[in-house]
N, C-alpha and C positions, 0 to 999 in steps of 0.2 A: 914920584915916579908914574909915568904914562899912564893913562888910561886904556885898560883893554877892549877893544871893540870887534866884536862879530858881524861882519858884512855878508848879507844870504841872497844870492841870485835870486829871480822868479826865474819861471818853463822858459826856455830856451836863450836862459842869460848864462855870463861869466863874468869876472871880473870888471870887463869892458863898462857894465850896466853901472856901478860903483867911479868909474876914473876919475872923475871929478874932486870926490869928495876924496879919492885915497890920495891925490895931487895936493890938496890943499889941507885936509887934514892929517894926512900923513905925519908931516913934522911934530904934530901937536898929543898924537895917540896911537897906541900901538894893535894897528887895523888887522884883522885875519879876514878871509874872506872865502869860505865856503865854496866844494865842488861838487854839483848836483850831479854829475855826468855817471855815477857810480850810484848802486842801490835802487829799488823802486817801491820803497816804501817813504813816508813822511819822517815814521821812525826810525830807518835805515841814515836818511838827511840828516836830522838830530842827531843820531849815534855819531855820524861822520864829521860833522860841524864839533860837536863837544871836544872829539879827538887833538882837534886844532888848540884849545885851552884845555889841557888837563887837569890843573888846581888851578884855585882863585876865583876873585871876582872879575863879572866882567859885563859889559853890558850887549845890546844884542839889537841890528836892525837888521827888517826883514821887507822884502818888496814882494809882493802877490804871492806867489808860493811859497815864499822867502817869508814871508808871516806866518802860514800857516806851521812850517818849522822855525819859528823862533817861537811861537805857542808854545810847540811838543819841547822843546827846551826849558822854557819856563816852567812846562809840566815836570820836570824829570829833574832839575835843579832850582828851584826855587830861591833858597838860600844861596845861591851863585850868582840871579841877576841882579846887577844893580839898575838896571833903565830896560826898557823896551821901546823900539821904535817900531810903528806898523805901516811901513808906506805901501800904499794902496792895493789895501789887501782885506780880506773876507776872513770872518771866523768859520763859515758856516760849509757843513758837506756840501756837493752836487747836488741839486734838483734832477727832475729824471734829464728834462729837457737840455741841459749843461752835461749831462753823463753822455747824451745822444750826441752833441755836439763833438766832444774830447772823441768820440771812438770812428766818427768818421772822420775827424783830424788825423785822427789814426792810422785810417787805412791811406787816405789819401799820402800821408807820407811814406809808407808803407810802396805803396803803388807809381808813385811819381817825383819823390822825394821832398827836400825841404822849402825846394823853390816856390813847389803850388803852394805849400801849405802857408808861408811868408806872403803869398800873393795874396791869399785869403784871409788874412788876419791882420796885417799891418795896419788897415784903416782902424780896428779894432784898439791898434796899441797907441798911436800918438794923435795928437790934434791935428784936425784938420789943414790947420795954417802951417804944419811940418812936413805935408805929404812931399812936396817940392823941394826939400831940405835933401839935397842928394848926399850929404856928407853923414848925416844924420841914418837917412836908409840906409847906406851903403854899409854903415856902423855897427846896425842892428841886425841886419844882413847877415855881416861875417861870424858876429858872435852867436846867432844861432846858427851856423853853419859848423863851427867849432863845437860847441854842444853834439851836432850831429845826429839822424834817423835816430840810433842805438838809443841814444840820451835822451831824444823827445821822446820814444815808446817808455820806456822806463820811469821819466817824468809824469807822464800824462798816466800812465797805472798806478801810480804814488797818489796822484789826483783823486784817480776816480774812488780810488779804496778807502779815502783819510777820514778821520774820524770830526764828528761835530765838534767848534771847541769855545759855542756859543756861551755854554751852560758854565765854563772855568772861567771865563774873562770877571765875573764878581770876586774871584779869589787872587787877582792877580794886583801885591800890595807894593809893588813898584811904579815909579811916575813912567808914563806912557805916552809916545809923541803918537798920536793919530794924524796921520798926514796924507791927501789926497789930492788928484788931481781935478780942478772944475768940470771939468769936459770927459772925466774917464766914464768910458760906456762898459766896461768889463766888471771894475768893483766900483760901481758909482758913491757916488759922495754920502748919498742917506746908509749907505752899508758904514761907513766911517762913522757918520753921527752916531749912529745904531749903537754901532760898538765904544766911542769916547763914552755913552752913556750909561755903557755898562762896563766900566772900567771904573774904579775907585780912583785911580790919579792920573786921569788924562786928559791932554792937551790936546786938541780938534785944528789941525789948521787947511784948509784949502788953500791949493795954488790957480791961480785963474789962469786961463790960455794954457794948461797942461792936459793931458791925456791919462794911461795908465802909465808909463816909462818916464816917473815925472824925477828920478836922479836924470835924466839923460836931457828931458825937453827943458829943464826950470834948472840945470846943475846949480847955478849960482844960488839959486831961491832955496833949494832943498840941503847945500854945502850952510848954508849959513844957520838954518833952522835945525840942524845937527849938533852946527857948536853950540847951540843956544842950550840945547837940549840938554847935552854934553857936558855943559859947565852950571845948570840951574837944577 
């Protein structure tokens, strides 16, 4: 029987975030990709994602915002989760300056649309060497516009109001892959290292020449690591 794996996108992301993994792990696994365009809390995102797999055990991989949802899913159903993968993720609630940044991005989206938002944050999403990668930039921009302004506002509301998951890391009893881009400025490697130290069964991997969207920037490396994660 194929392993069931739940893939959780980040802010302004959809299934395209996992395109390479869907193509190359899809024949080996039963992959389910959550949709976070509805709901306005991490709890509601977790509930919607769990509805994709109403019974049985499964593994969970979440990138960025998806990492918070992965931890919430584990909190709700620890007996069902066989493995966790936290990619470019953080367990912490927002600091005041981060919350202010989110609110300003929400106002920018309402007043000027997602084009302006993407112009302001693209430099924090990918490694500087990829800024001129027209295909990658176009794919990221298209993904964000599919989520849309209303989806973005709901997601930011969820992130603003999320709980802090740091204290629960020590209770996670399943094997956990903690993966981060070495040049990720949104969730820097220090956060990944701290998470890995707090998780009882963590393996930490830092990917060189990679920013925040690791599954898209270094897809072959991430897919290979996820395959290893699923087999061990």
